[in-house]
PDB file of N, CA, C and O in Angstrom:
ATOM      1  N   MET A   1    -103.067  85.466 -44.283  1.00  0.00           N
ATOM      2  CA  MET A   1    -104.202  84.903 -43.577  1.00  0.00           C
ATOM      3  C   MET A   1    -103.691  83.863 -42.578  1.00  0.00           C
ATOM      4  O   MET A   1    -102.961  82.942 -42.947  1.00  0.00           O
ATOM      5  N   LYS A   2    -104.079  84.018 -41.324  1.00  0.00           N
ATOM      6  CA  LYS A   2    -103.672  83.078 -40.285  1.00  0.00           C
ATOM      7  C   LYS A   2    -104.582  81.850 -40.322  1.00  0.00           C
ATOM      8  O   LYS A   2    -105.807  81.965 -40.338  1.00  0.00           O
ATOM      9  N   LEU A   3    -103.959  80.684 -40.336  1.00  0.00           N
ATOM     10  CA  LEU A   3    -104.732  79.444 -40.357  1.00  0.00           C
ATOM     11  C   LEU A   3    -105.173  79.086 -38.950  1.00  0.00           C
ATOM     12  O   LEU A   3    -104.429  79.280 -37.988  1.00  0.00           O
ATOM     13  N   LYS A   4    -106.381  78.565 -38.832  1.00  0.00           N
ATOM     14  CA  LYS A   4    -106.915  78.113 -37.557  1.00  0.00           C
ATOM     15  C   LYS A   4    -106.762  76.599 -37.470  1.00  0.00           C
ATOM     16  O   LYS A   4    -106.596  75.926 -38.487  1.00  0.00           O
ATOM     17  N   GLU A   5    -106.817  76.080 -36.280  1.00  0.00           N
ATOM     18  CA  GLU A   5    -106.728  74.634 -36.086  1.00  0.00           C
ATOM     19  C   GLU A   5    -108.123  74.096 -35.786  1.00  0.00           C
ATOM     20  O   GLU A   5    -108.872  74.689 -35.010  1.00  0.00           O
ATOM     21  N   TYR A   6    -108.462  72.976 -36.401  1.00  0.00           N
ATOM     22  CA  TYR A   6    -109.773  72.363 -36.243  1.00  0.00           C
ATOM     23  C   TYR A   6    -109.636  70.917 -35.800  1.00  0.00           C
ATOM     24  O   TYR A   6    -108.700  70.221 -36.192  1.00  0.00           O
ATOM     25  N   ASP A   7    -110.573  70.476 -34.985  1.00  0.00           N
ATOM     26  CA  ASP A   7    -110.714  69.060 -34.673  1.00  0.00           C
ATOM     27  C   ASP A   7    -111.795  68.530 -35.600  1.00  0.00           C
ATOM     28  O   ASP A   7    -112.927  69.014 -35.577  1.00  0.00           O
ATOM     29  N   VAL A   8    -111.456  67.546 -36.410  1.00  0.00           N
ATOM     30  CA  VAL A   8    -112.420  66.986 -37.369  1.00  0.00           C
ATOM     31  C   VAL A   8    -112.745  65.557 -36.958  1.00  0.00           C
ATOM     32  O   VAL A   8    -111.862  64.705 -36.853  1.00  0.00           O
ATOM     33  N   THR A   9    -114.029  65.314 -36.728  1.00  0.00           N
ATOM     34  CA  THR A   9    -114.493  63.972 -36.389  1.00  0.00           C
ATOM     35  C   THR A   9    -114.941  63.278 -37.671  1.00  0.00           C
ATOM     36  O   THR A   9    -115.762  63.803 -38.423  1.00  0.00           O
ATOM     37  N   ILE A  10    -114.389  62.096 -37.908  1.00  0.00           N
ATOM     38  CA  ILE A  10    -114.750  61.302 -39.088  1.00  0.00           C
ATOM     39  C   ILE A  10    -115.563  60.107 -38.600  1.00  0.00           C
ATOM     40  O   ILE A  10    -115.106  59.339 -37.754  1.00  0.00           O
ATOM     41  N   THR A  11    -116.767  59.959 -39.137  1.00  0.00           N
ATOM     42  CA  THR A  11    -117.629  58.843 -38.772  1.00  0.00           C
ATOM     43  C   THR A  11    -117.878  58.000 -40.012  1.00  0.00           C
ATOM     44  O   THR A  11    -118.473  58.467 -40.983  1.00  0.00           O
ATOM     45  N   GLU A  12    -117.424  56.769 -39.972  1.00  0.00           N
ATOM     46  CA  GLU A  12    -117.657  55.851 -41.092  1.00  0.00           C
ATOM     47  C   GLU A  12    -118.893  55.008 -40.795  1.00  0.00           C
ATOM     48  O   GLU A  12    -119.161  54.659 -39.645  1.00  0.00           O
ATOM     49  N   THR A  13    -119.631  54.692 -41.836  1.00  0.00           N
ATOM     50  CA  THR A  13    -120.818  53.872 -41.682  1.00  0.00           C
ATOM     51  C   THR A  13    -120.641  52.577 -42.468  1.00  0.00           C
ATOM     52  O   THR A  13    -120.343  52.584 -43.662  1.00  0.00           O
ATOM     53  N   LEU A  14    -120.833  51.463 -41.758  1.00  0.00           N
ATOM     54  CA  LEU A  14    -120.815  50.140 -42.379  1.00  0.00           C
ATOM     55  C   LEU A  14    -122.225  49.577 -42.263  1.00  0.00           C
ATOM     56  O   LEU A  14    -122.935  49.867 -41.300  1.00  0.00           O
ATOM     57  N   GLN A  15    -122.630  48.777 -43.236  1.00  0.00           N
ATOM     58  CA  GLN A  15    -123.994  48.261 -43.231  1.00  0.00           C
ATOM     59  C   GLN A  15    -124.030  46.849 -43.782  1.00  0.00           C
ATOM     60  O   GLN A  15    -123.384  46.543 -44.784  1.00  0.00           O
ATOM     61  N   MET A  16    -124.793  45.987 -43.115  1.00  0.00           N
ATOM     62  CA  MET A  16    -124.958  44.595 -43.543  1.00  0.00           C
ATOM     63  C   MET A  16    -126.405  44.191 -43.263  1.00  0.00           C
ATOM     64  O   MET A  16    -126.958  44.557 -42.225  1.00  0.00           O
ATOM     65  N   THR A  17    -127.008  43.457 -44.155  1.00  0.00           N
ATOM     66  CA  THR A  17    -128.349  42.930 -43.940  1.00  0.00           C
ATOM     67  C   THR A  17    -128.229  41.422 -43.744  1.00  0.00           C
ATOM     68  O   THR A  17    -127.603  40.728 -44.545  1.00  0.00           O
ATOM     69  N   VAL A  18    -128.841  40.920 -42.660  1.00  0.00           N
ATOM     70  CA  VAL A  18    -128.775  39.490 -42.356  1.00  0.00           C
ATOM     71  C   VAL A  18    -130.193  38.959 -42.150  1.00  0.00           C
ATOM     72  O   VAL A  18    -131.038  39.662 -41.594  1.00  0.00           O
ATOM     73  N   PRO A  19    -130.464  37.734 -42.589  1.00  0.00           N
ATOM     74  CA  PRO A  19    -131.795  37.162 -42.366  1.00  0.00           C
ATOM     75  C   PRO A  19    -131.915  36.647 -40.925  1.00  0.00           C
ATOM     76  O   PRO A  19    -131.015  35.969 -40.429  1.00  0.00           O
ATOM     77  N   ILE A  20    -133.004  36.963 -40.273  1.00  0.00           N
ATOM     78  CA  ILE A  20    -133.278  36.518 -38.901  1.00  0.00           C
ATOM     79  C   ILE A  20    -134.712  36.008 -38.854  1.00  0.00           C
ATOM     80  O   ILE A  20    -135.637  36.681 -39.309  1.00  0.00           O
ATOM     81  N   ARG A  21    -134.884  34.828 -38.307  1.00  0.00           N
ATOM     82  CA  ARG A  21    -136.237  34.292 -38.089  1.00  0.00           C
ATOM     83  C   ARG A  21    -136.627  34.622 -36.663  1.00  0.00           C
ATOM     84  O   ARG A  21    -135.895  34.307 -35.725  1.00  0.00           O
ATOM     85  N   ALA A  22    -137.798  35.264 -36.494  1.00  0.00           N
ATOM     86  CA  ALA A  22    -138.253  35.663 -35.169  1.00  0.00           C
ATOM     87  C   ALA A  22    -139.757  35.875 -35.182  1.00  0.00           C
ATOM     88  O   ALA A  22    -140.375  35.982 -36.242  1.00  0.00           O
ATOM     89  N   ALA A  23    -140.336  35.933 -33.991  1.00  0.00           N
ATOM     90  CA  ALA A  23    -141.783  36.129 -33.858  1.00  0.00           C
ATOM     91  C   ALA A  23    -142.187  37.585 -34.054  1.00  0.00           C
ATOM     92  O   ALA A  23    -143.345  37.870 -34.361  1.00  0.00           O
ATOM     93  N   SER A  24    -141.244  38.510 -33.879  1.00  0.00           N
ATOM     94  CA  SER A  24    -141.577  39.926 -34.020  1.00  0.00           C
ATOM     95  C   SER A  24    -140.352  40.697 -34.503  1.00  0.00           C
ATOM     96  O   SER A  24    -139.227  40.198 -34.488  1.00  0.00           O
ATOM     97  N   ARG A  25    -140.610  41.924 -34.929  1.00  0.00           N
ATOM     98  CA  ARG A  25    -139.514  42.801 -35.357  1.00  0.00           C
ATOM     99  C   ARG A  25    -138.553  43.071 -34.203  1.00  0.00           C
ATOM    100  O   ARG A  25    -137.336  43.053 -34.386  1.00  0.00           O
ATOM    101  N   ALA A  26    -139.103  43.321 -33.010  1.00  0.00           N
ATOM    102  CA  ALA A  26    -138.258  43.589 -31.837  1.00  0.00           C
ATOM    103  C   ALA A  26    -137.369  42.394 -31.526  1.00  0.00           C
ATOM    104  O   ALA A  26    -136.187  42.555 -31.224  1.00  0.00           O
ATOM    105  N   GLU A  27    -137.937  41.201 -31.599  1.00  0.00           N
ATOM    106  CA  GLU A  27    -137.153  39.994 -31.330  1.00  0.00           C
ATOM    107  C   GLU A  27    -136.066  39.806 -32.391  1.00  0.00           C
ATOM    108  O   GLU A  27    -134.948  39.403 -32.071  1.00  0.00           O
ATOM    109  N   ALA A  28    -136.393  40.095 -33.643  1.00  0.00           N
ATOM    110  CA  ALA A  28    -135.395  39.973 -34.709  1.00  0.00           C
ATOM    111  C   ALA A  28    -134.231  40.931 -34.457  1.00  0.00           C
ATOM    112  O   ALA A  28    -133.069  40.561 -34.629  1.00  0.00           O
ATOM    113  N   GLU A  29    -134.546  42.163 -34.049  1.00  0.00           N
ATOM    114  CA  GLU A  29    -133.487  43.130 -33.757  1.00  0.00           C
ATOM    115  C   GLU A  29    -132.652  42.682 -32.557  1.00  0.00           C
ATOM    116  O   GLU A  29    -131.429  42.821 -32.572  1.00  0.00           O
ATOM    117  N   GLU A  30    -133.297  42.146 -31.518  1.00  0.00           N
ATOM    118  CA  GLU A  30    -132.576  41.651 -30.345  1.00  0.00           C
ATOM    119  C   GLU A  30    -131.645  40.491 -30.718  1.00  0.00           C
ATOM    120  O   GLU A  30    -130.502  40.436 -30.265  1.00  0.00           O
ATOM    121  N   ARG A  31    -132.135  39.579 -31.537  1.00  0.00           N
ATOM    122  CA  ARG A  31    -131.303  38.442 -31.961  1.00  0.00           C
ATOM    123  C   ARG A  31    -130.121  38.907 -32.817  1.00  0.00           C
ATOM    124  O   ARG A  31    -129.000  38.424 -32.661  1.00  0.00           O
ATOM    125  N   ALA A  32    -130.389  39.852 -33.724  1.00  0.00           N
ATOM    126  CA  ALA A  32    -129.306  40.370 -34.552  1.00  0.00           C
ATOM    127  C   ALA A  32    -128.260  41.059 -33.689  1.00  0.00           C
ATOM    128  O   ALA A  32    -127.062  40.881 -33.913  1.00  0.00           O
ATOM    129  N   GLU A  33    -128.693  41.848 -32.702  1.00  0.00           N
ATOM    130  CA  GLU A  33    -127.737  42.522 -31.818  1.00  0.00           C
ATOM    131  C   GLU A  33    -126.940  41.517 -30.991  1.00  0.00           C
ATOM    132  O   GLU A  33    -125.735  41.683 -30.804  1.00  0.00           O
ATOM    133  N   ALA A  34    -127.602  40.483 -30.500  1.00  0.00           N
ATOM    134  CA  ALA A  34    -126.907  39.444 -29.730  1.00  0.00           C
ATOM    135  C   ALA A  34    -125.878  38.741 -30.607  1.00  0.00           C
ATOM    136  O   ALA A  34    -124.753  38.497 -30.169  1.00  0.00           O
ATOM    137  N   ASN A  35    -126.250  38.418 -31.831  1.00  0.00           N
ATOM    138  CA  ASN A  35    -125.305  37.771 -32.752  1.00  0.00           C
ATOM    139  C   ASN A  35    -124.125  38.688 -33.049  1.00  0.00           C
ATOM    140  O   ASN A  35    -122.982  38.235 -33.106  1.00  0.00           O
ATOM    141  N   TRP A  36    -124.399  39.976 -33.237  1.00  0.00           N
ATOM    142  CA  TRP A  36    -123.332  40.940 -33.504  1.00  0.00           C
ATOM    143  C   TRP A  36    -122.398  41.055 -32.298  1.00  0.00           C
ATOM    144  O   TRP A  36    -121.178  41.094 -32.453  1.00  0.00           O
ATOM    145  N   ASN A  37    -122.986  41.109 -31.082  1.00  0.00           N
ATOM    146  CA  ASN A  37    -122.175  41.177 -29.861  1.00  0.00           C
ATOM    147  C   ASN A  37    -121.288  39.947 -29.700  1.00  0.00           C
ATOM    148  O   ASN A  37    -120.215  40.025 -29.101  1.00  0.00           O
ATOM    149  N   GLN A  38    -121.728  38.829 -30.224  1.00  0.00           N
ATOM    150  CA  GLN A  38    -120.949  37.587 -30.159  1.00  0.00           C
ATOM    151  C   GLN A  38    -120.022  37.440 -31.375  1.00  0.00           C
ATOM    152  O   GLN A  38    -119.460  36.370 -31.607  1.00  0.00           O
ATOM    153  N   SER A  39    -119.870  38.500 -32.131  1.00  0.00           N
ATOM    154  CA  SER A  39    -118.990  38.548 -33.312  1.00  0.00           C
ATOM    155  C   SER A  39    -119.381  37.557 -34.407  1.00  0.00           C
ATOM    156  O   SER A  39    -118.532  37.097 -35.171  1.00  0.00           O
ATOM    157  N   LYS A  40    -120.660  37.236 -34.476  1.00  0.00           N
ATOM    158  CA  LYS A  40    -121.123  36.376 -35.566  1.00  0.00           C
ATOM    159  C   LYS A  40    -121.191  37.155 -36.873  1.00  0.00           C
ATOM    160  O   LYS A  40    -121.144  36.568 -37.954  1.00  0.00           O
ATOM    161  N   TYR A  41    -121.300  38.466 -36.775  1.00  0.00           N
ATOM    162  CA  TYR A  41    -121.257  39.339 -37.940  1.00  0.00           C
ATOM    163  C   TYR A  41    -120.086  40.288 -37.756  1.00  0.00           C
ATOM    164  O   TYR A  41    -120.030  41.024 -36.771  1.00  0.00           O
ATOM    165  N   VAL A  42    -119.165  40.274 -38.682  1.00  0.00           N
ATOM    166  CA  VAL A  42    -118.028  41.193 -38.627  1.00  0.00           C
ATOM    167  C   VAL A  42    -118.067  42.030 -39.902  1.00  0.00           C
ATOM    168  O   VAL A  42    -117.878  41.523 -41.008  1.00  0.00           O
ATOM    169  N   LEU A  43    -118.313  43.304 -39.720  1.00  0.00           N
ATOM    170  CA  LEU A  43    -118.408  44.197 -40.866  1.00  0.00           C
ATOM    171  C   LEU A  43    -117.036  44.753 -41.191  1.00  0.00           C
ATOM    172  O   LEU A  43    -116.261  45.107 -40.303  1.00  0.00           O
ATOM    173  N   GLY A  44    -116.754  44.822 -42.481  1.00  0.00           N
ATOM    174  CA  GLY A  44    -115.460  45.314 -42.929  1.00  0.00           C
ATOM    175  C   GLY A  44    -115.616  46.279 -44.087  1.00  0.00           C
ATOM    176  O   GLY A  44    -116.702  46.798 -44.343  1.00  0.00           O
ATOM    177  N   ALA A  45    -114.526  46.506 -44.774  1.00  0.00           N
ATOM    178  CA  ALA A  45    -114.488  47.493 -45.855  1.00  0.00           C
ATOM    179  C   ALA A  45    -115.537  47.216 -46.937  1.00  0.00           C
ATOM    180  O   ALA A  45    -116.043  48.155 -47.552  1.00  0.00           O
ATOM    181  N   GLU A  46    -115.865  45.974 -47.174  1.00  0.00           N
ATOM    182  CA  GLU A  46    -116.834  45.665 -48.228  1.00  0.00           C
ATOM    183  C   GLU A  46    -118.261  46.082 -47.858  1.00  0.00           C
ATOM    184  O   GLU A  46    -119.128  46.134 -48.730  1.00  0.00           O
ATOM    185  N   GLN A  47    -118.516  46.377 -46.582  1.00  0.00           N
ATOM    186  CA  GLN A  47    -119.830  46.853 -46.152  1.00  0.00           C
ATOM    187  C   GLN A  47    -119.866  48.381 -45.973  1.00  0.00           C
ATOM    188  O   GLN A  47    -120.842  48.920 -45.452  1.00  0.00           O
ATOM    189  N   PHE A  48    -118.821  49.061 -46.396  1.00  0.00           N
ATOM    190  CA  PHE A  48    -118.760  50.510 -46.268  1.00  0.00           C
ATOM    191  C   PHE A  48    -119.831  51.164 -47.128  1.00  0.00           C
ATOM    192  O   PHE A  48    -119.962  50.856 -48.312  1.00  0.00           O
ATOM    193  N   VAL A  49    -120.610  52.082 -46.514  1.00  0.00           N
ATOM    194  CA  VAL A  49    -121.657  52.773 -47.276  1.00  0.00           C
ATOM    195  C   VAL A  49    -121.535  54.291 -47.226  1.00  0.00           C
ATOM    196  O   VAL A  49    -122.297  54.988 -47.896  1.00  0.00           O
ATOM    197  N   GLY A  50    -120.595  54.816 -46.450  1.00  0.00           N
ATOM    198  CA  GLY A  50    -120.440  56.269 -46.446  1.00  0.00           C
ATOM    199  C   GLY A  50    -119.632  56.776 -45.265  1.00  0.00           C
ATOM    200  O   GLY A  50    -119.270  56.026 -44.358  1.00  0.00           O
ATOM    201  N   ALA A  51    -119.361  58.072 -45.306  1.00  0.00           N
ATOM    202  CA  ALA A  51    -118.623  58.726 -44.228  1.00  0.00           C
ATOM    203  C   ALA A  51    -119.127  60.155 -44.079  1.00  0.00           C
ATOM    204  O   ALA A  51    -119.533  60.794 -45.050  1.00  0.00           O
ATOM    205  N   ASP A  52    -119.090  60.638 -42.846  1.00  0.00           N
ATOM    206  CA  ASP A  52    -119.452  62.017 -42.541  1.00  0.00           C
ATOM    207  C   ASP A  52    -118.252  62.701 -41.902  1.00  0.00           C
ATOM    208  O   ASP A  52    -117.463  62.062 -41.206  1.00  0.00           O
ATOM    209  N   PHE A  53    -118.119  63.994 -42.139  1.00  0.00           N
ATOM    210  CA  PHE A  53    -117.024  64.782 -41.590  1.00  0.00           C
ATOM    211  C   PHE A  53    -117.621  65.989 -40.887  1.00  0.00           C
ATOM    212  O   PHE A  53    -118.449  66.699 -41.459  1.00  0.00           O
ATOM    213  N   HIS A  54    -117.203  66.225 -39.650  1.00  0.00           N
ATOM    214  CA  HIS A  54    -117.711  67.354 -38.873  1.00  0.00           C
ATOM    215  C   HIS A  54    -116.536  68.058 -38.214  1.00  0.00           C
ATOM    216  O   HIS A  54    -115.814  67.456 -37.419  1.00  0.00           O
ATOM    217  N   ALA A  55    -116.343  69.327 -38.541  1.00  0.00           N
ATOM    218  CA  ALA A  55    -115.221  70.097 -37.999  1.00  0.00           C
ATOM    219  C   ALA A  55    -115.709  71.124 -36.993  1.00  0.00           C
ATOM    220  O   ALA A  55    -116.744  71.761 -37.186  1.00  0.00           O
ATOM    221  N   GLU A  56    -114.951  71.273 -35.922  1.00  0.00           N
ATOM    222  CA  GLU A  56    -115.192  72.323 -34.941  1.00  0.00           C
ATOM    223  C   GLU A  56    -113.873  73.022 -34.681  1.00  0.00           C
ATOM    224  O   GLU A  56    -112.821  72.392 -34.573  1.00  0.00           O
ATOM    225  N   GLU A  57    -113.955  74.334 -34.584  1.00  0.00           N
ATOM    226  CA  GLU A  57    -112.743  75.092 -34.323  1.00  0.00           C
ATOM    227  C   GLU A  57    -112.188  74.700 -32.964  1.00  0.00           C
ATOM    228  O   GLU A  57    -112.913  74.639 -31.971  1.00  0.00           O
ATOM    229  N   ARG A  58    -110.905  74.438 -32.940  1.00  0.00           N
ATOM    230  CA  ARG A  58    -110.250  74.051 -31.704  1.00  0.00           C
ATOM    231  C   ARG A  58    -110.163  75.266 -30.792  1.00  0.00           C
ATOM    232  O   ARG A  58    -109.741  76.343 -31.215  1.00  0.00           O
ATOM    233  N   ARG A  59    -110.558  75.089 -29.564  1.00  0.00           N
ATOM    234  CA  ARG A  59    -110.501  76.173 -28.586  1.00  0.00           C
ATOM    235  C   ARG A  59    -109.176  76.099 -27.848  1.00  0.00           C
ATOM    236  O   ARG A  59    -108.713  75.021 -27.473  1.00  0.00           O
ATOM    237  N   LYS A  60    -108.590  77.237 -27.653  1.00  0.00           N
ATOM    238  CA  LYS A  60    -107.323  77.290 -26.934  1.00  0.00           C
ATOM    239  C   LYS A  60    -107.576  77.030 -25.462  1.00  0.00           C
ATOM    240  O   LYS A  60    -108.489  77.599 -24.862  1.00  0.00           O
ATOM    241  N   GLU A  61    -106.765  76.173 -24.895  1.00  0.00           N
ATOM    242  CA  GLU A  61    -106.865  75.901 -23.473  1.00  0.00           C
ATOM    243  C   GLU A  61    -106.148  77.009 -22.718  1.00  0.00           C
ATOM    244  O   GLU A  61    -105.062  77.443 -23.102  1.00  0.00           O
ATOM    245  N   ARG A  62    -106.763  77.448 -21.659  1.00  0.00           N
ATOM    246  CA  ARG A  62    -106.158  78.507 -20.848  1.00  0.00           C
ATOM    247  C   ARG A  62    -105.827  77.953 -19.481  1.00  0.00           C
ATOM    248  O   ARG A  62    -106.591  77.176 -18.909  1.00  0.00           O
ATOM    249  N   ASP A  63    -104.721  78.344 -18.980  1.00  0.00           N
ATOM    250  CA  ASP A  63    -104.334  77.993 -17.614  1.00  0.00           C
ATOM    251  C   ASP A  63    -104.834  79.074 -16.678  1.00  0.00           C
ATOM    252  O   ASP A  63    -104.450  80.238 -16.794  1.00  0.00           O
ATOM    253  N   TYR A  64    -105.665  78.695 -15.779  1.00  0.00           N
ATOM    254  CA  TYR A  64    -106.177  79.653 -14.810  1.00  0.00           C
ATOM    255  C   TYR A  64    -105.494  79.430 -13.466  1.00  0.00           C
ATOM    256  O   TYR A  64    -105.380  78.298 -12.995  1.00  0.00           O
ATOM    257  N   GLU A  65    -105.054  80.495 -12.870  1.00  0.00           N
ATOM    258  CA  GLU A  65    -104.456  80.420 -11.549  1.00  0.00           C
ATOM    259  C   GLU A  65    -105.400  81.053 -10.559  1.00  0.00           C
ATOM    260  O   GLU A  65    -106.047  82.058 -10.852  1.00  0.00           O
ATOM    261  N   ARG A  66    -105.473  80.463  -9.396  1.00  0.00           N
ATOM    262  CA  ARG A  66    -106.350  81.006  -8.365  1.00  0.00           C
ATOM    263  C   ARG A  66    -105.550  81.712  -7.327  1.00  0.00           C
ATOM    264  O   ARG A  66    -106.112  82.241  -6.368  1.00  0.00           O
TER     265      ARG A  66
END
């Protein structure tokens, strides 16, 4: 049996819950995103909640000459 080559994408998911005081849900999400962008929240291995794996058969590249 000939083995095929696959490109496998691994997506890890990290999750953290933080308290935010705000006037609305949208504002709370905006503040949390701003804090995250400013590295106030750094997620690491202890916040790991799962991983997904997705494989696609690798397509052979062809050289076309004109």
